[in-house]
N, C-alpha and C positions, 0 to 999 in steps of 0.2 A: 269603393265605387265613388266616382267623381261625378258632380253635376256641374254643368256649365250654365253660368248666369248670362243669359242673352240680353236682359234689359240693362242698358248702360247706366241708368240712374241707380239701379240696385247694386250693380257692381261697383260703382263709385262709392256708394254709402258703405259697403262692406269694406272696401279698400281703405276708407277713412276712419274706420272704427278702431278705437284704441283700447276698448274693453269688450268683453264678451257681450254678445247681442243675442236676444231670443228672436227666433224666426217664426213668424205666424203666417198661417194660410189666410186667404182673403176673408174667410168666415171668422177669423180670430182665434182659430185653434192652433195650438203650439205645434210646430214642425220639428224644432230642435233648437240648438244653440250654435252660433258661429263664434269661434274663438280665434281672434286675429293672431297671425304669426308673430313671434317674438324672436329676434336674433339670437342664436345660441341656445334656444329652448325648443326641443322637438315636442315636448308635451307641457305647453305653458300653464295648463290648468293645474299641474303639479306644484308650480311655484319653484321648481328646481331647474338649474341650468343642466345642459348636456354634461358639463365637466363634473357637476355634483353627482349626477346619476352615475357616470362612469366610476367615480371614486367609490361611491357606495357599493356598486356591483363588484368592484375589485377588492373590497375590504375583506381580508381573511378572517377578521374577528366578527364581522357582521352577519354571518350566515350559520345556521344550524342545520343538521340533517333531519330528515323525516323521522328517523328512529329517535333522535334526541327529542323532538317535539312529542313523539308518542310516549316516550318515557316520562317526560314532564307532566303530561296530561294524566297519565296513570298515577303519578305521584300526587298530583293535585286531587284526583278523584279519591285516593285512599286516605287524604287528610280531611276529607269533608264529613 
C-alpha cells in the first residue's frame, strides 16, 4: 500500500533524508520508519546490494533442504 505525501515540506524533508527517519504522529506516537532509497539496493535496511542478494540466492552451496535442517535438529537434540 502506498501513501501519498500531500504536504510539500514533508515530502521535501523525506526526499532530502540520507538516513532512516522515524515517522511520528502529531501526538508524538511512532507511526513507522522511512528508509530512503539507495541506488542498487532494493532492501537498503539489509545492507546488501541487489547484486549481493542475487549472488547469495544463486549460490549452490548456500542452501540446505528442509529435510537436512530437520535431520540436523534431530542430531542436536540427541546429543543434548
